[in-house]
C-alpha positions as CSV (number, residue, x, y, z in Angstrom):
1,A,3.4,2.2,-3.0
2,R,0.1,3.3,-4.6
3,V,-1.9,1.5,-1.9
4,L,0.2,3.3,0.8
5,E,-0.3,6.6,-0.9
6,I,-4.1,6.2,-1.0
7,A,-4.2,5.0,2.6
8,K,-2.1,8.0,3.8
9,R,-4.3,10.4,1.9
10,L,-7.5,8.9,3.3
11,S,-6.0,8.8,6.8
12,L,-5.1,12.5,6.6
13,Q,-8.5,13.5,5.3
14,A,-10.2,11.5,8.1
15,A,-7.9,13.2,10.7
16,R,-8.8,16.6,9.4
17,G,-12.5,15.8,9.3
18,E,-12.7,16.2,5.6
19,K,-15.1,14.4,3.4
20,I,-13.4,11.3,2.0
21,E,-14.0,11.2,-1.7
22,E,-13.7,7.9,-3.5
23,E,-11.1,7.9,-6.3
24,G,-12.4,7.0,-9.7
25,C,-10.9,6.2,-13.1
26,E,-9.6,9.4,-14.6
27,R,-10.6,8.2,-18.1
28,H,-14.0,6.6,-17.5
29,R,-15.1,8.1,-14.1
30,E,-15.9,4.7,-12.9
31,P,-15.0,3.3,-9.4
32,L,-11.7,1.6,-9.1
33,K,-12.7,-2.0,-8.2
34,V,-9.8,-4.0,-9.6
35,F,-6.0,-4.1,-8.9
36,C,-3.8,-4.8,-11.9
37,K,-0.8,-6.7,-10.4
38,D,1.3,-6.3,-13.6
39,D,1.0,-2.5,-13.6
40,E,0.6,-2.2,-9.8
41,T,-2.4,0.1,-10.1
42,F,-6.1,0.3,-9.4
43,I,-8.3,0.2,-12.4
44,C,-12.0,0.3,-13.3
45,M,-14.0,-2.5,-14.9
46,I,-13.9,-0.8,-18.3
47,C,-10.1,-0.5,-18.2
48,R,-9.9,-4.2,-17.1
49,E,-11.5,-5.2,-20.5
50,S,-9.2,-3.0,-22.5
51,R,-6.3,-4.4,-24.6
52,T,-3.8,-2.8,-22.2
53,H,-4.9,-4.9,-19.2
54,R,-6.7,-7.9,-20.7
55,S,-3.8,-10.3,-20.3
56,H,-2.7,-9.0,-16.9
57,T,-3.2,-10.6,-13.5
58,M,-6.1,-9.0,-11.7
59,L,-7.3,-9.0,-8.1
60,P,-10.3,-7.5,-6.4
61,V,-9.3,-4.4,-4.5
62,Q,-10.0,-6.0,-1.1
63,D,-7.8,-9.0,-1.9
64,A,-5.0,-6.8,-3.1
65,V,-5.2,-4.7,0.1
66,Q,-5.0,-7.8,2.2
67,E,-2.1,-9.2,0.2
68,Y,-0.1,-6.1,0.4
69,K,-1.0,-5.5,4.0
70,G,0.5,-8.9,4.9
71,Q,3.7,-8.0,2.9
72,I,4.0,-4.6,4.6
73,Q,3.5,-6.2,8.0
74,A,6.2,-8.8,7.3
75,H,8.6,-6.1,6.2
76,L,7.7,-4.0,9.2
77,Q,8.4,-6.9,11.6
78,T,11.8,-7.4,9.9
79,L,12.7,-3.7,10.3
80,K,11.6,-3.7,14.0
81,E,13.8,-6.7,14.6
82,E,16.8,-5.0,12.9
83,R,16.1,-1.8,14.8
84,D,16.1,-3.7,18.1
85,K,19.4,-5.4,17.2
86,L,21.0,-2.1,16.3
87,L,19.7,-0.5,19.5
88,G,21.3,-3.4,21.4
89,F,24.6,-2.8,19.7
90,R,24.4,0.9,20.5
91,E,23.6,0.3,24.1
92,A,26.5,-2.2,24.4
93,E,28.9,0.4,22.8
94,M,27.7,3.1,25.1
95,R,28.2,0.9,28.2
96,R,31.7,0.0,26.9
97,S,32.7,3.6,26.4
98,W,31.5,4.6,29.9
């Protein structure tokens, strides 16, 4: 959800021609270079070494983006298939009522 939120915001900013600012860690003002899978959030390298995240599973941002992009595409494909099936049922019902 966080990845989608950031992507939407960046997309809207780009569409408006606004300067795209990189998000940084609110606490350390460092770039967010790591994704914490346990907390499902982007974190900086300083936060990564903190007690809070030390034992968590981490991914580089690009790897996390690719992983979640694949999951989103798989869900999207399933939804498209379900939509097509429902549209087929609707069309059959409309033909039957005519």
